C-alpha positions in Angstrom: 0.0 0.0 0.0 3.0 2.3 0.0 3.8 2.5 3.7 7.3 1.0 3.5 8.1 3.0 0.3 6.9 6.2 2.1 9.1 5.4 5.1 12.2 4.9 3.0 11.3 8.1 1.1 11.4 10.0 4.4 14.9 8.8 5.1 16.1 9.6 1.6 14.7 13.1 1.8 16.3 13.5 5.3 19.7 12.6 3.9 19.2 15.3 1.2 17.7 17.9 3.5 19.6 17.2 6.8 20.6 20.7 7.6 17.2 22.3 6.8 15.3 19.6 8.8 17.5 20.1 11.9 15.4 22.9 13.5 12.1 21.0 13.0 13.5 17.8 14.5 15.0 19.6 17.4 11.7 21.5 18.1 9.8 18.2 18.0 12.2 16.4 20.4 12.2 19.4 22.7 8.3 19.5 22.8 8.2 15.8 23.6 10.7 16.0 26.4 8.8 19.0 27.9 5.6 17.0 28.1 4.2 15.0 31.1 6.3 16.8 33.6 3.6 16.9 36.3 2.2 13.4 35.8 3.1 10.0 37.3 3.8 8.5 33.9 5.6 5.1 33.8 5.0 3.8 30.3 4.7 5.8 27.1 3.8 4.8 23.5 5.4 6.7 20.7 3.1 6.4 17.6 4.8 6.8 14.3 8.3 6.2 15.6 9.7 5.3 12.2 13.4 6.1 11.9 13.5 7.9 15.4 14.7 11.1 13.7 12.3 13.2 15.7 12.0 10.9 18.8 14.3 11.7 21.8 14.6 8.0 22.7 17.4 8.4 25.2 15.5 11.1 27.0 12.3 9.0 27.2 14.2 6.0 28.5 15.7 8.1 31.2 12.3 9.3 32.4 10.0 6.3 31.9 10.2 2.7 32.9 9.0 1.4 29.5 8.9 2.9 26.0 6.7 1.4 23.3 7.8 2.3 19.8 4.8 1.8 17.5 4.6 1.9 13.7 3.2 -0.1 10.9 6.7 -1.2 10.0 10.1 -0.9 11.9 13.1 -0.5 9.6 15.8 -3.2 10.2 18.2 -0.6 11.4 15.9 0.4 14.2 15.3 -3.2 15.2 19.1 -3.6 15.4 19.5 -0.4 17.4 16.9 -1.3 20.0 17.4 -5.0 20.3 19.4 -4.8 23.5 17.3 -2.1 25.1 15.2 -4.1 27.6 13.0 -1.1 28.5 12.1 -0.5 24.8 9.5 -2.6 23.0 8.8 -2.4 19.2 5.2 -2.9 18.2 3.9 -3.1 14.6 0.3 -1.9 14.4 -2.1 -0.3 12.0 -2.5 3.1 13.6 -5.3 4.1 11.3 -7.6 2.1 13.5 -7.6 -0.9 11.1 -8.5 1.2 8.0 -5.4 0.1 6.1 -6.0 -3.6 6.5 -9.7 -3.3 5.7 -9.0 -1.2 2.6 -6.5 -3.8 1.5 -9.2 -6.4 1.5 -11.8 -4.1 -0.1 -9.5 -3.7 -3.1 -10.6 -7.2 -4.2 -14.2 -5.9 -4.7 -15.2 -4.7 -8.1 -16.1 -1.0 -8.7 -15.0 2.3 -7.3 -16.7 2.8 -3.9 -17.8 6.3 -2.9 -16.7 7.9 0.3 -20.0 7.0 2.0 -19.6 3.4 0.8 -16.1 3.2 2.3 -17.1 4.8 5.6 -20.0 2.4 5.9 -17.8 -0.7 5.3 -14.8 0.3 7.5 -15.0 -0.4 11.2 -12.4 1.6 13.1 -11.2 0.2 16.4 -8.6 1.4 18.9 -5.2 -0.4 18.7 -2.8 -1.0 21.6 -5.5 -1.9 24.2 -3.3 -4.9 25.1 -0.5 -2.6 26.4 -2.7 0.3 27.8 0.2 2.9 28.0 0.1 5.6 30.6 0.6 8.3 27.9 0.9 8.5 24.1 3.0 10.6 21.8 1.7 11.0 18.2 4.7 12.3 16.3 4.4 13.7 12.8 1.8 11.0 12.1 -1.7 12.3 11.9 -1.8 13.7 8.3 0.3 10.7 7.1 -2.5 8.3 8.1 -5.0 9.7 5.6 -2.5 10.7 2.8 -1.2 7.2 2.2 -4.7 5.6 2.4 -6.1 8.2 0.0 -3.3 7.7 -2.5 -4.0 3.9 -2.3 -7.7 4.5 -2.9 -7.0 6.9 -5.8 -5.0 4.1 -7.4 -8.0 1.9 -7.2 -10.2 4.5 -8.9 -11.9 6.0 -5.9 -12.4 9.7 -5.4 -12.6 10.3 -9.2 -15.8 12.3 -8.9 -15.5 13.6 -5.4 -13.0 14.9 -2.9 -11.8 12.6 -0.2 -12.1 15.2 2.6 -14.9 13.3 4.4 -12.7 10.2 4.5 -9.7 12.1 5.6 -11.7 13.7 8.4 -13.0 10.3 9.6 -9.5 8.9 9.9 -8.0 11.9 11.6 -11.0 12.3 13.9 -10.7 8.7 15.1 -7.0 9.1 15.8 -7.6 12.2 17.9 -10.5 10.6 19.8 -8.5 7.5 20.5 -5.3 9.1 21.8 -7.3 11.7 23.8 -8.2 8.9 26.1 -4.7 9.1 27.5 -2.5 11.9 28.6 -0.6 12.8 25.5 1.0 15.1 23.0 0.8 15.4 19.3 3.0 17.0 16.7 1.8 17.3 13.1 2.0 19.2 9.8 -1.2 21.3 9.5 -0.4 23.3 6.4 1.6 22.7 3.2 3.0 25.9 1.6 4.5 25.8 -1.9 6.6 28.7 -3.2 7.8 28.7 -6.8 11.0 30.4 -8.2 9.0 33.5 -9.0 8.0 34.0 -5.3 4.4 33.0 -5.9 3.0 30.8 -3.2 -0.1 28.7 -2.5 -1.1 26.5 0.4 -3.4 23.7 1.4 -4.6 22.5 4.8 -3.6 19.1 6.0 -5.8 19.1 9.0 -9.4 17.8 8.7 -10.4 17.7 12.3 -9.9 20.0 15.3 -6.9 19.3 17.5 -7.3 19.0 21.3 -7.2 22.3 23.1 -4.6 21.0 25.5 -2.6 22.7 28.2 0.4 23.7 26.1 0.8 24.5 22.4 3.6 25.5 20.0 4.0 26.0 16.3 6.9 26.5 13.8 7.7 26.2 10.2 9.6 23.3 8.6 11.5 23.7 5.3 10.4 20.2 4.1 11.9 20.3 0.6 14.3 23.0 -0.6 15.5 21.1 -3.7 12.3 21.0 -5.7 11.9 17.2 -5.6 8.5 17.1 -3.8 6.9 19.8 -6.0 9.1 20.4 -9.1 11.1 23.6 -9.0 9.3 24.8 -5.9 10.2 25.1 -2.2 7.8 23.2 0.1 7.4 24.4 3.7 5.2 22.8 6.3 3.5 24.7 9.2 3.7 22.4 12.2 1.6 22.5 15.4 2.2 20.8 18.7 -0.2 20.3 21.6 0.0 18.5 24.9 -3.1 17.5 27.0 -3.9 15.6 30.2 
């Protein structure tokens, strides 16, 4: 469905954009480490851990008894890095609430289902109930959940005569409702801004459901692609928001 390809693409882009990503990654790690300071948290689940570029793993291990790293796939390099860390557990899970697996099976059906058809057939359910962490961290994940699924559905012929906004909203809303059951923090791209060589810019929202109000918030810009490989001959910048709640 493109999850592993997308994950490798993140690393490839990081290697090209390492210096311009540095500020965003530092801001993300600092926001995470500043969270949960007044709570008796012993176990924490990091959702969308990926390559750990934006995850302050050493800092989390120093503060919590157990750290769960959760993603749909863990790169072999991360498995190797963490294999001797007894306080770290890798979990592979569909963080879209089961939408990815269900859509994979729906692809066998003939026709191009509408958004309403898809939403009627998909039953979203909370993952990770078997570990029940004390807190969760959703790290640069929320908008990725719906982007990959929508790209997959477009490849099957869905969304040809309609926008997928309702579907995106359902996926993001479920994620927010699920993680809001725990103390947590979330960092995500909320706006994509594209600027061409002539200085003309346009933007599109990546957020399709309200974020929690929280007790602490921050925002910053991230120069995501300065080489024009994401949008040809254009600089792509992300507006990032972070929020912590209890």
